[in-house]
All heavy atoms as a GROMACS GRO file, in nm:
protein
  636
    1MET      N    1   0.084  -0.117   0.000
    1MET     CA    2   0.000   0.000   0.000
    1MET      C    3   0.090   0.124   0.000
    1MET      O    4   0.176   0.136   0.085
    1MET     CB    5  -0.090  -0.002   0.123
    1MET     CG    6  -0.168   0.125   0.140
    1MET     SD    7  -0.277   0.124   0.283
    1MET     CE    8  -0.398   0.008   0.227
    2PRO      N    9   0.070   0.215  -0.093
    2PRO     CA   10   0.153   0.336  -0.099
    2PRO      C   11   0.133   0.425   0.023
    2PRO      O   12   0.028   0.425   0.087
    2PRO     CB   13   0.105   0.407  -0.225
    2PRO     CG   14   0.033   0.305  -0.304
    2PRO     CD   15  -0.020   0.206  -0.206
    3LEU      N   16   0.235   0.500   0.054
    3LEU     CA   17   0.234   0.593   0.166
    3LEU      C   18   0.284   0.728   0.114
    3LEU      O   19   0.393   0.734   0.056
    3LEU     CB   20   0.324   0.542   0.278
    3LEU     CG   21   0.342   0.631   0.398
    3LEU    CD1   22   0.213   0.635   0.480
    3LEU    CD2   23   0.455   0.577   0.486
    4TYR      N   24   0.206   0.833   0.130
    4TYR     CA   25   0.247   0.966   0.088
    4TYR      C   26   0.269   1.054   0.210
    4TYR      O   27   0.187   1.058   0.301
    4TYR     CB   28   0.140   1.031  -0.002
    4TYR     CG   29   0.183   1.168  -0.048
    4TYR    CD1   30   0.274   1.184  -0.152
    4TYR    CD2   31   0.136   1.282   0.016
    4TYR    CE1   32   0.316   1.309  -0.192
    4TYR    CE2   33   0.178   1.408  -0.023
    4TYR     CZ   34   0.267   1.420  -0.127
    4TYR     OH   35   0.310   1.545  -0.165
    5LEU      N   36   0.382   1.125   0.210
    5LEU     CA   37   0.414   1.218   0.317
    5LEU      C   38   0.433   1.357   0.259
    5LEU      O   39   0.517   1.378   0.171
    5LEU     CB   40   0.544   1.176   0.386
    5LEU     CG   41   0.547   1.036   0.448
    5LEU    CD1   42   0.686   1.000   0.492
    5LEU    CD2   43   0.451   1.029   0.563
    6SER      N   44   0.356   1.451   0.306
    6SER     CA   45   0.373   1.591   0.269
    6SER      C   46   0.481   1.647   0.361
    6SER      O   47   0.465   1.647   0.483
    6SER     CB   48   0.241   1.666   0.288
    6SER     OG   49   0.259   1.802   0.262
    7VAL      N   50   0.593   1.692   0.304
    7VAL     CA   51   0.706   1.735   0.387
    7VAL      C   52   0.741   1.882   0.367
    7VAL      O   53   0.841   1.930   0.418
    7VAL     CB   54   0.831   1.648   0.362
    7VAL    CG1   55   0.804   1.505   0.402
    7VAL    CG2   56   0.878   1.656   0.218
    8GLY      N   57   0.658   1.954   0.295
    8GLY     CA   58   0.682   2.096   0.275
    8GLY      C   59   0.553   2.164   0.235
    8GLY      O   60   0.459   2.102   0.187
    9SER      N   61   0.548   2.294   0.257
    9SER     CA   62   0.428   2.368   0.220
    9SER      C   63   0.441   2.422   0.079
    9SER      O   64   0.551   2.449   0.030
    9SER     CB   65   0.403   2.481   0.320
    9SER     OG   66   0.515   2.568   0.322
   10VAL      N   67   0.326   2.437   0.015
   10VAL     CA   68   0.322   2.492  -0.120
   10VAL      C   69   0.211   2.596  -0.126
   10VAL      O   70   0.114   2.590  -0.050
   10VAL     CB   71   0.298   2.384  -0.228
   10VAL    CG1   72   0.412   2.287  -0.234
   10VAL    CG2   73   0.169   2.311  -0.205
   11GLN      N   74   0.227   2.688  -0.216
   11GLN     CA   75   0.125   2.790  -0.238
   11GLN      C   76   0.011   2.730  -0.321
   11GLN      O   77   0.035   2.642  -0.403
   11GLN     CB   78   0.186   2.910  -0.311
   11GLN     CG   79   0.292   2.982  -0.231
   11GLN     CD   80   0.234   3.044  -0.105
   11GLN    OE1   81   0.126   3.101  -0.105
   11GLN    NE2   82   0.306   3.031   0.005
   12PRO      N   83  -0.110   2.781  -0.301
   12PRO     CA   84  -0.220   2.734  -0.387
   12PRO      C   85  -0.186   2.756  -0.533
   12PRO      O   86  -0.126   2.858  -0.568
   12PRO     CB   87  -0.339   2.822  -0.344
   12PRO     CG   88  -0.304   2.870  -0.208
   12PRO     CD   89  -0.154   2.880  -0.204
   13PHE      N   90  -0.219   2.662  -0.614
   13PHE     CA   91  -0.198   2.667  -0.760
   13PHE      C   92  -0.050   2.664  -0.797
   13PHE      O   93  -0.013   2.704  -0.907
   13PHE     CB   94  -0.267   2.788  -0.823
   13PHE     CG   95  -0.413   2.797  -0.788
   13PHE    CD1   96  -0.459   2.895  -0.702
   13PHE    CD2   97  -0.503   2.704  -0.838
   13PHE    CE1   98  -0.593   2.901  -0.668
   13PHE    CE2   99  -0.637   2.711  -0.805
   13PHE     CZ  100  -0.683   2.810  -0.719
   14ALA      N  101   0.035   2.618  -0.707
   14ALA     CA  102   0.178   2.607  -0.739
   14ALA      C  103   0.197   2.503  -0.848
   14ALA      O  104   0.121   2.406  -0.857
   14ALA     CB  105   0.256   2.567  -0.614
   15LYS      N  106   0.298   2.522  -0.930
   15LYS     CA  107   0.329   2.425  -1.036
   15LYS      C  108   0.415   2.316  -0.975
   15LYS      O  109   0.535   2.332  -0.955
   15LYS     CB  110   0.401   2.494  -1.151
   15LYS     CG  111   0.431   2.399  -1.265
   15LYS     CD  112   0.483   2.474  -1.385
   15LYS     CE  113   0.532   2.384  -1.494
   15LYS     NZ  114   0.436   2.299  -1.554
   16LEU      N  115   0.352   2.204  -0.944
   16LEU     CA  116   0.423   2.092  -0.884
   16LEU      C  117   0.472   1.998  -0.994
   16LEU      O  118   0.407   1.983  -1.097
   16LEU     CB  119   0.332   2.016  -0.789
   16LEU     CG  120   0.275   2.095  -0.672
   16LEU    CD1  121   0.180   2.008  -0.591
   16LEU    CD2  122   0.386   2.149  -0.584
   17THR      N  123   0.585   1.936  -0.970
   17THR     CA  124   0.638   1.837  -1.062
   17THR      C  125   0.660   1.708  -0.985
   17THR      O  126   0.674   1.708  -0.863
   17THR     CB  127   0.772   1.882  -1.126
   17THR    OG1  128   0.867   1.906  -1.022
   17THR    CG2  129   0.753   2.009  -1.207
   18THR      N  130   0.662   1.597  -1.056
   18THR     CA  131   0.692   1.468  -0.995
   18THR      C  132   0.817   1.411  -1.059
   18THR      O  133   0.846   1.436  -1.176
   18THR     CB  134   0.575   1.369  -1.013
   18THR    OG1  135   0.541   1.360  -1.150
   18THR    CG2  136   0.454   1.411  -0.933
   19GLU      N  137   0.890   1.338  -0.977
   19GLU     CA  138   1.016   1.278  -1.023
   19GLU      C  139   1.024   1.137  -0.968
   19GLU      O  140   0.994   1.112  -0.852
   19GLU     CB  141   1.132   1.362  -0.970
   19GLU     CG  142   1.268   1.314  -1.009
   19GLU     CD  143   1.378   1.403  -0.950
   19GLU    OE1  144   1.364   1.525  -0.954
   19GLU    OE2  145   1.474   1.345  -0.896
   20TRP      N  146   1.064   1.044  -1.054
   20TRP     CA  147   1.086   0.905  -1.017
   20TRP      C  148   1.236   0.880  -1.026
   20TRP      O  149   1.285   0.843  -1.133
   20TRP     CB  150   1.010   0.812  -1.112
   20TRP     CG  151   0.862   0.819  -1.098
   20TRP    CD1  152   0.784   0.734  -1.026
   20TRP    CD2  153   0.774   0.913  -1.159
   20TRP    NE1  154   0.652   0.770  -1.038
   20TRP    CE2  155   0.643   0.881  -1.119
   20TRP    CE3  156   0.792   1.023  -1.243
   20TRP    CZ2  157   0.532   0.953  -1.159
   20TRP    CZ3  158   0.680   1.097  -1.283
   20TRP    CH2  159   0.553   1.060  -1.241
   21PRO      N  160   1.310   0.901  -0.918
   21PRO     CA  161   1.456   0.886  -0.924
   21PRO      C  162   1.496   0.744  -0.964
   21PRO      O  163   1.448   0.647  -0.907
   21PRO     CB  164   1.503   0.916  -0.782
   21PRO     CG  165   1.388   0.982  -0.714
   21PRO     CD  166   1.265   0.937  -0.784
   22ASP      N  167   1.584   0.734  -1.064
   22ASP     CA  168   1.632   0.603  -1.111
   22ASP      C  169   1.702   0.524  -1.001
   22ASP      O  170   1.693   0.402  -0.996
   22ASP     CB  171   1.727   0.620  -1.229
   22ASP     CG  172   1.656   0.669  -1.354
   22ASP    OD1  173   1.534   0.645  -1.367
   22ASP    OD2  174   1.721   0.733  -1.438
   23ASP      N  175   1.771   0.595  -0.912
   23ASP     CA  176   1.848   0.528  -0.807
   23ASP      C  177   1.767   0.503  -0.680
   23ASP      O  178   1.820   0.455  -0.580
   23ASP     CB  179   1.975   0.607  -0.774
   23ASP     CG  180   1.945   0.748  -0.725
   23ASP    OD1  181   1.833   0.798  -0.750
   23ASP    OD2  182   2.034   0.808  -0.663
   24GLU      N  183   1.637   0.535  -0.682
   24GLU     CA  184   1.549   0.511  -0.567
   24GLU      C  185   1.420   0.444  -0.614
   24GLU      O  186   1.314   0.505  -0.619
   24GLU     CB  187   1.515   0.645  -0.497
   24GLU     CG  188   1.631   0.716  -0.433
   24GLU     CD  189   1.683   0.645  -0.309
   24GLU    OE1  190   1.621   0.548  -0.262
   24GLU    OE2  191   1.789   0.687  -0.260
   25PRO      N  192   1.427   0.315  -0.650
   25PRO     CA  193   1.305   0.247  -0.695
   25PRO      C  194   1.197   0.248  -0.588
   25PRO      O  195   1.226   0.234  -0.469
   25PRO     CB  196   1.352   0.105  -0.726
   25PRO     CG  197   1.481   0.088  -0.655
   25PRO     CD  198   1.541   0.225  -0.639
   26GLY      N  199   1.073   0.269  -0.631
   26GLY     CA  200   0.961   0.271  -0.537
   26GLY      C  201   0.939   0.404  -0.468
   26GLY      O  202   0.856   0.414  -0.379
   27VAL      N  203   1.014   0.507  -0.511
   27VAL     CA  204   1.002   0.639  -0.450
   27VAL      C  205   0.960   0.739  -0.557
   27VAL      O  206   1.014   0.741  -0.667
   27VAL     CB  207   1.136   0.685  -0.387
   27VAL    CG1  208   1.127   0.827  -0.337
   27VAL    CG2  209   1.176   0.591  -0.274
   28VAL      N  210   0.862   0.821  -0.523
   28VAL     CA  211   0.820   0.932  -0.609
   28VAL      C  212   0.839   1.059  -0.529
   28VAL      O  213   0.795   1.068  -0.414
   28VAL     CB  214   0.672   0.918  -0.654
   28VAL    CG1  215   0.632   1.037  -0.740
   28VAL    CG2  216   0.649   0.787  -0.726
   29LEU      N  217   0.906   1.157  -0.589
   29LEU     CA  218   0.926   1.286  -0.524
   29LEU      C  219   0.831   1.388  -0.587
   29LEU      O  220   0.817   1.393  -0.709
   29LEU     CB  221   1.069   1.334  -0.543
   29LEU     CG  222   1.179   1.242  -0.491
   29LEU    CD1  223   1.316   1.299  -0.528
   29LEU    CD2  224   1.168   1.223  -0.341
   30VAL      N  225   0.768   1.467  -0.504
   30VAL     CA  226   0.686   1.579  -0.552
   30VAL      C  227   0.765   1.705  -0.519
   30VAL      O  228   0.809   1.723  -0.405
   30VAL     CB  229   0.548   1.580  -0.483
   30VAL    CG1  230   0.467   1.700  -0.529
   30VAL    CG2  231   0.474   1.451  -0.511
   31LYS      N  232   0.784   1.790  -0.621
   31LYS     CA  233   0.867   1.909  -0.604
   31LYS      C  234   0.792   2.035  -0.641
   31LYS      O  235   0.706   2.035  -0.728
   31LYS     CB  236   0.993   1.898  -0.691
   31LYS     CG  237   1.086   1.787  -0.648
   31LYS     CD  238   1.213   1.790  -0.732
   31LYS     CE  239   1.315   1.692  -0.680
   31LYS     NZ  240   1.442   1.703  -0.754
   32ASP      N  241   0.829   2.143  -0.574
   32ASP     CA  242   0.780   2.277  -0.604
   32ASP      C  243   0.904   2.364  -0.621
   32ASP      O  244   0.978   2.385  -0.526
   32ASP     CB  245   0.693   2.329  -0.490
   32ASP     CG  246   0.645   2.472  -0.512
   32ASP    OD1  247   0.653   2.522  -0.627
   32ASP    OD2  248   0.597   2.534  -0.416
   33GLY      N  249   0.930   2.406  -0.743
   33GLY     CA  250   1.047   2.489  -0.770
   33GLY      C  251   1.178   2.417  -0.741
   33GLY      O  252   1.273   2.478  -0.696
   34GLY      N  253   1.180   2.286  -0.761
   34GLY     CA  254   1.302   2.209  -0.737
   34GLY      C  255   1.317   2.160  -0.594
   34GLY      O  256   1.404   2.080  -0.564
   35LYS      N  257   1.234   2.208  -0.502
   35LYS     CA  258   1.239   2.168  -0.361
   35LYS      C  259   1.141   2.054  -0.337
   35LYS      O  260   1.026   2.059  -0.379
   35LYS     CB  261   1.203   2.287  -0.273
   35LYS     CG  262   1.202   2.256  -0.126
   35LYS     CD  263   1.160   2.378  -0.047
   35LYS     CE  264   1.142   2.340   0.099
   35LYS     NZ  265   1.082   2.448   0.176
   36VAL      N  266   1.187   1.949  -0.267
   36VAL     CA  267   1.100   1.835  -0.236
   36VAL      C  268   0.995   1.878  -0.133
   36VAL      O  269   1.030   1.926  -0.025
   36VAL     CB  270   1.182   1.716  -0.183
   36VAL    CG1  271   1.091   1.601  -0.143
   36VAL    CG2  272   1.283   1.669  -0.287
   37VAL      N  273   0.868   1.861  -0.170
   37VAL     CA  274   0.759   1.895  -0.079
   37VAL      C  275   0.672   1.773  -0.046
   37VAL      O  276   0.581   1.783   0.035
   37VAL     CB  277   0.671   2.009  -0.137
   37VAL    CG1  278   0.750   2.138  -0.147
   37VAL    CG2  279   0.611   1.971  -0.271
   38GLY      N  280   0.702   1.660  -0.109
   38GLY     CA  281   0.628   1.538  -0.082
   38GLY      C  282   0.705   1.416  -0.127
   38GLY      O  283   0.784   1.423  -0.222
   39ILE      N  284   0.686   1.307  -0.055
   39ILE     CA  285   0.749   1.180  -0.089
   39ILE      C  286   0.642   1.073  -0.088
   39ILE      O  287   0.564   1.062   0.008
   39ILE     CB  288   0.856   1.140   0.015
   39ILE    CG1  289   0.968   1.243   0.022
   39ILE    CG2  290   0.914   1.003  -0.016
   39ILE    CD1  291   1.067   1.216   0.133
   40GLN      N  292   0.638   0.993  -0.194
   40GLN     CA  293   0.550   0.877  -0.196
   40GLN      C  294   0.636   0.752  -0.199
   40GLN      O  295   0.728   0.741  -0.281
   40GLN     CB  296   0.457   0.877  -0.316
   40GLN     CG  297   0.368   0.753  -0.317
   40GLN     CD  298   0.269   0.755  -0.429
   40GLN    OE1  299   0.196   0.852  -0.445
   40GLN    NE2  300   0.265   0.648  -0.506
   41LEU      N  301   0.607   0.661  -0.109
   41LEU     CA  302   0.673   0.531  -0.105
   41LEU      C  303   0.573   0.428  -0.156
   41LEU      O  304   0.458   0.426  -0.111
   41LEU     CB  305   0.715   0.497   0.038
   41LEU     CG  306   0.806   0.600   0.107
   41LEU    CD1  307   0.823   0.563   0.254
   41LEU    CD2  308   0.938   0.610   0.037
   42ASP      N  309   0.614   0.342  -0.249
   42ASP     CA  310   0.524   0.242  -0.305
   42ASP      C  311   0.469   0.148  -0.198
   42ASP      O  312   0.356   0.103  -0.207
   42ASP     CB  313   0.592   0.161  -0.415
   42ASP     CG  314   0.601   0.237  -0.546
   42ASP    OD1  315   0.540   0.346  -0.558
   42ASP    OD2  316   0.668   0.187  -0.638
   43GLU      N  317   0.550   0.118  -0.099
   43GLU     CA  318   0.510   0.029   0.010
   43GLU      C  319   0.531   0.098   0.143
   43GLU      O  320   0.637   0.157   0.166
   43GLU     CB  321   0.591  -0.101   0.007
   43GLU     CG  322   0.571  -0.184  -0.119
   43GLU     CD  323   0.429  -0.238  -0.132
   43GLU    OE1  324   0.365  -0.267  -0.029
   43GLU    OE2  325   0.383  -0.250  -0.246
   44SER      N  326   0.433   0.090   0.232
   44SER     CA  327   0.447   0.156   0.362
   44SER      C  328   0.564   0.098   0.442
   44SER      O  329   0.623   0.167   0.525
   44SER     CB  330   0.317   0.147   0.442
   44SER     OG  331   0.277   0.014   0.460
   45SER      N  332   0.602  -0.025   0.414
   45SER     CA  333   0.716  -0.085   0.484
   45SER      C  334   0.848  -0.018   0.446
   45SER      O  335   0.949  -0.037   0.514
   45SER     CB  336   0.724  -0.235   0.455
   45SER     OG  337   0.739  -0.258   0.316
   46ASP      N  338   0.846   0.063   0.341
   46ASP     CA  339   0.967   0.135   0.300
   46ASP      C  340   1.000   0.253   0.390
   46ASP      O  341   1.096   0.325   0.365
   46ASP     CB  342   0.956   0.183   0.155
   46ASP     CG  343   0.974   0.071   0.055
   46ASP    OD1  344   1.033  -0.033   0.092
   46ASP    OD2  345   0.930   0.088  -0.061
   47VAL      N  346   0.924   0.272   0.498
   47VAL     CA  347   0.958   0.380   0.592
   47VAL      C  348   1.099   0.360   0.647
   47VAL      O  349   1.162   0.457   0.689
   47VAL     CB  350   0.857   0.395   0.707
   47VAL    CG1  351   0.721   0.437   0.656
   47VAL    CG2  352   0.849   0.271   0.792
   48VAL      N  353   1.149   0.238   0.643
   48VAL     CA  354   1.286   0.213   0.690
   48VAL      C  355   1.389   0.284   0.602
   48VAL      O  356   1.503   0.302   0.643
   48VAL     CB  357   1.317   0.062   0.699
   48VAL    CG1  358   1.226  -0.005   0.801
   48VAL    CG2  359   1.308  -0.005   0.564
   49ARG      N  360   1.348   0.326   0.484
   49ARG     CA  361   1.437   0.399   0.393
   49ARG      C  362   1.440   0.549   0.420
   49ARG      O  363   1.520   0.622   0.363
   49ARG     CB  364   1.393   0.375   0.248
   49ARG     CG  365   1.406   0.229   0.208
   49ARG     CD  366   1.345   0.200   0.074
   49ARG     NE  367   1.410   0.277  -0.033
   49ARG     CZ  368   1.363   0.282  -0.157
   49ARG    NH1  369   1.254   0.217  -0.190
   49ARG    NH2  370   1.426   0.352  -0.248
   50LEU      N  371   1.350   0.597   0.507
   50LEU     CA  372   1.340   0.741   0.529
   50LEU      C  373   1.470   0.807   0.577
   50LEU      O  374   1.502   0.916   0.531
   50LEU     CB  375   1.225   0.772   0.624
   50LEU     CG  376   1.086   0.764   0.562
   50LEU    CD1  377   0.979   0.790   0.667
   50LEU    CD2  378   1.071   0.861   0.446
   51PRO      N  379   1.546   0.747   0.668
   51PRO     CA  380   1.670   0.815   0.710
   51PRO      C  381   1.762   0.848   0.592
   51PRO      O  382   1.816   0.959   0.584
   51PRO     CB  383   1.736   0.716   0.806
   51PRO     CG  384   1.621   0.638   0.862
   51PRO     CD  385   1.524   0.625   0.747
   52GLY      N  386   1.777   0.756   0.498
   52GLY     CA  387   1.860   0.781   0.381
   52GLY      C  388   1.801   0.886   0.289
   52GLY      O  389   1.873   0.970   0.234
   53LEU      N  390   1.669   0.885   0.272
   53LEU     CA  391   1.602   0.985   0.188
   53LEU      C  392   1.611   1.124   0.251
   53LEU      O  393   1.631   1.223   0.181
   53LEU     CB  394   1.456   0.945   0.163
   53LEU     CG  395   1.435   0.817   0.083
   53LEU    CD1  396   1.288   0.776   0.085
   53LEU    CD2  397   1.484   0.834  -0.060
   54ILE      N  398   1.596   1.130   0.382
   54ILE     CA  399   1.608   1.257   0.454
   54ILE      C  400   1.745   1.318   0.430
   54ILE      O  401   1.758   1.436   0.397
   54ILE     CB  402   1.581   1.238   0.605
   54ILE    CG1  403   1.433   1.208   0.629
   54ILE    CG2  404   1.626   1.359   0.685
   54ILE    CD1  405   1.401   1.158   0.768
   55GLU      N  406   1.848   1.236   0.444
   55GLU     CA  407   1.985   1.284   0.425
   55GLU      C  408   2.010   1.320   0.278
   55GLU      O  409   2.064   1.427   0.249
   55GLU     CB  410   2.085   1.178   0.470
   55GLU     CG  411   2.228   1.226   0.461
   55GLU     CD  412   2.326   1.124   0.514
   55GLU    OE1  413   2.289   1.043   0.601
   55GLU    OE2  414   2.440   1.125   0.467
   56LYS      N  415   1.971   1.233   0.188
   56LYS     CA  416   2.000   1.253   0.046
   56LYS      C  417   1.935   1.381  -0.009
   56LYS      O  418   1.995   1.452  -0.090
   56LYS     CB  419   1.951   1.132  -0.033
   56LYS     CG  420   1.980   1.140  -0.181
   56LYS     CD  421   1.941   1.010  -0.248
   56LYS     CE  422   1.979   1.011  -0.395
   56LYS     NZ  423   1.951   0.882  -0.456
   57TYR      N  424   1.813   1.410   0.033
   57TYR     CA  425   1.739   1.524  -0.021
   57TYR      C  426   1.737   1.644   0.073
   57TYR      O  427   1.665   1.741   0.046
   57TYR     CB  428   1.598   1.481  -0.062
   57TYR     CG  429   1.603   1.379  -0.173
   57TYR    CD1  430   1.576   1.245  -0.149
   57TYR    CD2  431   1.642   1.415  -0.302
   57TYR    CE1  432   1.584   1.151  -0.250
   57TYR    CE2  433   1.650   1.322  -0.404
   57TYR     CZ  434   1.621   1.191  -0.377
   57TYR     OH  435   1.630   1.097  -0.477
   58GLY      N  436   1.812   1.639   0.182
   58GLY     CA  437   1.823   1.753   0.273
   58GLY      C  438   1.691   1.792   0.338
   58GLY      O  439   1.663   1.911   0.354
   59LEU      N  440   1.614   1.693   0.378
   59LEU     CA  441   1.484   1.719   0.439
   59LEU      C  442   1.497   1.735   0.589
   59LEU      O  443   1.590   1.684   0.651
   59LEU     CB  444   1.388   1.604   0.407
   59LEU     CG  445   1.369   1.575   0.258
   59LEU    CD1  446   1.286   1.449   0.240
   59LEU    CD2  447   1.307   1.693   0.188
   60ASN      N  448   1.402   1.804   0.648
   60ASN     CA  449   1.399   1.824   0.792
   60ASN      C  450   1.345   1.695   0.857
   60ASN      O  451   1.227   1.661   0.838
   60ASN     CB  452   1.308   1.942   0.825
   60ASN     CG  453   1.302   1.972   0.973
   60ASN    OD1  454   1.320   1.885   1.057
   60ASN    ND2  455   1.275   2.097   1.004
   61PRO      N  456   1.428   1.624   0.932
   61PRO     CA  457   1.383   1.497   0.990
   61PRO      C  458   1.264   1.511   1.084
   61PRO      O  459   1.178   1.424   1.089
   61PRO     CB  460   1.505   1.443   1.065
   61PRO     CG  461   1.608   1.549   1.062
   61PRO     CD  462   1.565   1.655   0.967
   62GLU      N  463   1.256   1.622   1.157
   62GLU     CA  464   1.142   1.640   1.248
   62GLU      C  465   1.011   1.650   1.172
   62GLU      O  466   0.909   1.599   1.216
   62GLU     CB  467   1.163   1.764   1.334
   62GLU     CG  468   1.275   1.748   1.434
   62GLU     CD  469   1.298   1.873   1.518
   62GLU    OE1  470   1.215   1.966   1.512
   62GLU    OE2  471   1.400   1.877   1.588
   63VAL      N  472   1.014   1.715   1.057
   63VAL     CA  473   0.893   1.727   0.975
   63VAL      C  474   0.856   1.591   0.916
   63VAL      O  475   0.741   1.549   0.923
   63VAL     CB  476   0.912   1.831   0.863
   63VAL    CG1  477   0.796   1.827   0.764
   63VAL    CG2  478   0.928   1.970   0.921
   64VAL      N  479   0.955   1.522   0.859
   64VAL     CA  480   0.927   1.393   0.796
   64VAL      C  481   0.873   1.294   0.898
   64VAL      O  482   0.767   1.233   0.877
   64VAL     CB  483   1.053   1.337   0.726
   64VAL    CG1  484   1.027   1.198   0.672
   64VAL    CG2  485   1.098   1.431   0.614
   65TRP      N  486   0.944   1.276   1.008
   65TRP     CA  487   0.900   1.178   1.108
   65TRP      C  488   0.770   1.222   1.175
   65TRP      O  489   0.690   1.138   1.217
   65TRP     CB  490   1.009   1.152   1.211
   65TRP     CG  491   1.124   1.077   1.152
   65TRP    CD1  492   1.250   1.123   1.131
   65TRP    CD2  493   1.124   0.942   1.102
   65TRP    NE1  494   1.327   1.026   1.071
   65TRP    CE2  495   1.253   0.915   1.053
   65TRP    CE3  496   1.028   0.842   1.093
   65TRP    CZ2  497   1.287   0.791   0.997
   65TRP    CZ3  498   1.062   0.720   1.037
   65TRP    CH2  499   1.191   0.696   0.990
   66GLY      N  500   0.746   1.351   1.183
   66GLY     CA  501   0.622   1.402   1.241
   66GLY      C  502   0.500   1.371   1.156
   66GLY      O  503   0.386   1.380   1.204
   67ARG      N  504   0.520   1.333   1.031
   67ARG     CA  505   0.409   1.301   0.942
   67ARG      C  506   0.359   1.158   0.960
   67ARG      O  507   0.256   1.120   0.903
   67ARG     CB  508   0.449   1.321   0.796
   67ARG     CG  509   0.485   1.461   0.762
   67ARG     CD  510   0.364   1.548   0.773
   67ARG     NE  511   0.397   1.684   0.732
   67ARG     CZ  512   0.321   1.787   0.756
   67ARG    NH1  513   0.208   1.772   0.820
   67ARG    NH2  514   0.357   1.906   0.716
   68LEU      N  515   0.428   1.078   1.036
   68LEU     CA  516   0.387   0.938   1.058
   68LEU      C  517   0.316   0.925   1.192
   68LEU      O  518   0.355   0.986   1.290
   68LEU     CB  519   0.509   0.846   1.059
   68LEU     CG  520   0.584   0.831   0.927
   68LEU    CD1  521   0.704   0.742   0.947
   68LEU    CD2  522   0.494   0.775   0.820
   69ARG      N  523   0.215   0.844   1.193
   69ARG     CA  524   0.146   0.813   1.317
   69ARG      C  525   0.083   0.676   1.303
   69ARG      O  526   0.054   0.631   1.193
   69ARG     CB  527   0.039   0.917   1.350
   69ARG     CG  528  -0.070   0.926   1.246
   69ARG     CD  529  -0.168   1.038   1.279
   69ARG     NE  530  -0.258   1.060   1.169
   69ARG     CZ  531  -0.369   0.989   1.146
   69ARG    NH1  532  -0.400   0.890   1.227
   69ARG    NH2  533  -0.446   1.015   1.044
   70GLY      N  534   0.061   0.609   1.412
   70GLY     CA  535  -0.005   0.479   1.409
   70GLY      C  536  -0.152   0.495   1.447
   70GLY      O  537  -0.185   0.572   1.535
   71ASP      N  538  -0.238   0.423   1.380
   71ASP     CA  539  -0.382   0.426   1.411
   71ASP      C  540  -0.430   0.288   1.448
   71ASP      O  541  -0.388   0.189   1.389
   71ASP     CB  542  -0.463   0.472   1.289
   71ASP     CG  543  -0.466   0.621   1.272
   71ASP    OD1  544  -0.432   0.692   1.367
   71ASP    OD2  545  -0.504   0.666   1.163
   72ASP      N  546  -0.520   0.281   1.541
   72ASP     CA  547  -0.588   0.157   1.573
   72ASP      C  548  -0.706   0.149   1.478
   72ASP      O  549  -0.787   0.240   1.468
   72ASP     CB  550  -0.636   0.162   1.718
   72ASP     CG  551  -0.686   0.028   1.766
   72ASP    OD1  552  -0.739  -0.048   1.683
   72ASP    OD2  553  -0.673   0.002   1.885
   73ASP      N  554  -0.715   0.040   1.404
   73ASP     CA  555  -0.820   0.030   1.301
   73ASP      C  556  -0.950  -0.030   1.353
   73ASP      O  557  -1.038  -0.065   1.276
   73ASP     CB  558  -0.769  -0.049   1.180
   73ASP     CG  559  -0.749  -0.197   1.209
   73ASP    OD1  560  -0.774  -0.240   1.323
   73ASP    OD2  561  -0.709  -0.268   1.116
   74GLY      N  562  -0.966  -0.041   1.484
   74GLY     CA  563  -1.089  -0.095   1.539
   74GLY      C  564  -1.081  -0.244   1.566
   74GLY      O  565  -1.162  -0.299   1.638
   75LEU      N  566  -0.984  -0.311   1.505
   75LEU     CA  567  -0.967  -0.454   1.528
   75LEU      C  568  -0.842  -0.482   1.609
   75LEU      O  569  -0.797  -0.595   1.618
   75LEU     CB  570  -0.959  -0.528   1.394
   75LEU     CG  571  -1.083  -0.517   1.306
   75LEU    CD1  572  -1.057  -0.583   1.170
   75LEU    CD2  573  -1.202  -0.582   1.373
   76GLY      N  574  -0.784  -0.375   1.664
   76GLY     CA  575  -0.664  -0.393   1.745
   76GLY      C  576  -0.536  -0.396   1.665
   76GLY      O  577  -0.429  -0.416   1.722
   77ARG      N  578  -0.546  -0.379   1.535
   77ARG     CA  579  -0.425  -0.377   1.453
   77ARG      C  580  -0.378  -0.233   1.440
   77ARG      O  581  -0.457  -0.140   1.441
   77ARG     CB  582  -0.454  -0.433   1.313
   77ARG     CG  583  -0.495  -0.578   1.316
   77ARG     CD  584  -0.528  -0.626   1.179
   77ARG     NE  585  -0.642  -0.551   1.127
   77ARG     CZ  586  -0.714  -0.588   1.024
   77ARG    NH1  587  -0.685  -0.698   0.960
   77ARG    NH2  588  -0.815  -0.515   0.983
   78ARG      N  589  -0.249  -0.215   1.423
   78ARG     CA  590  -0.194  -0.081   1.408
   78ARG      C  591  -0.129  -0.072   1.271
   78ARG      O  592  -0.073  -0.168   1.220
   78ARG     CB  593  -0.095  -0.050   1.517
   78ARG     CG  594  -0.163  -0.056   1.654
   78ARG     CD  595  -0.086   0.002   1.766
   78ARG     NE  596  -0.043   0.136   1.750
   78ARG     CZ  597  -0.113   0.246   1.777
   78ARG    NH1  598  -0.236   0.235   1.820
   78ARG    NH2  599  -0.061   0.366   1.766
   79GLY      N  600  -0.138   0.042   1.210
   79GLY     CA  601  -0.078   0.064   1.080
   79GLY      C  602  -0.021   0.202   1.069
   79GLY      O  603  -0.048   0.288   1.151
   80LEU      N  604   0.060   0.225   0.967
   80LEU     CA  605   0.119   0.356   0.943
   80LEU      C  606   0.035   0.431   0.842
   80LEU      O  607  -0.012   0.374   0.744
   80LEU     CB  608   0.261   0.343   0.890
   80LEU     CG  609   0.365   0.296   0.989
   80LEU    CD1  610   0.497   0.276   0.919
   80LEU    CD2  611   0.380   0.396   1.102
   81HIS      N  612   0.018   0.558   0.866
   81HIS     CA  613  -0.060   0.642   0.776
   81HIS      C  614   0.007   0.778   0.764
   81HIS      O  615   0.057   0.831   0.862
   81HIS     CB  616  -0.203   0.663   0.828
   81HIS     CG  617  -0.276   0.535   0.849
   81HIS    ND1  618  -0.336   0.467   0.746
   81HIS    CD2  619  -0.295   0.460   0.960
   81HIS    CE1  620  -0.391   0.357   0.794
   81HIS    NE2  621  -0.367   0.351   0.922
   82GLY      N  622   0.007   0.834   0.647
   82GLY     CA  623   0.052   0.972   0.630
   82GLY      C  624  -0.048   1.066   0.696
   82GLY      O  625  -0.165   1.034   0.708
   83ARG      N  626   0.000   1.178   0.742
   83ARG     CA  627  -0.090   1.270   0.811
   83ARG      C  628  -0.093   1.401   0.739
   83ARG      O  629   0.000   1.447   0.685
   83ARG     CB  630  -0.038   1.287   0.953
   83ARG     CG  631  -0.112   1.384   1.036
   83ARG     CD  632  -0.069   1.375   1.177
   83ARG     NE  633   0.045   1.467   1.192
   83ARG     CZ  634   0.111   1.482   1.303
   83ARG    NH1  635   0.083   1.408   1.405
   83ARG    NH2  636   0.209   1.565   1.313
   0.00000   0.00000   0.00000
């Protein structure tokens, strides 16, 4: 299941671009003016790759990690969701 994290703010009607880095399979970057403002991971289990992505793209770790939270789905299971 894909996981999208908004990691930067954008102005309304901003011209956003998407990038599929060749050296990062399963990762889609959303950019505004060349700055990464969103990351999509093809699989939620790829959150283990976030430390490397944070370093590689110069992202604020507090913002990135602050976008993750666990939810109880009513059956006692917990999952990761973008916020």
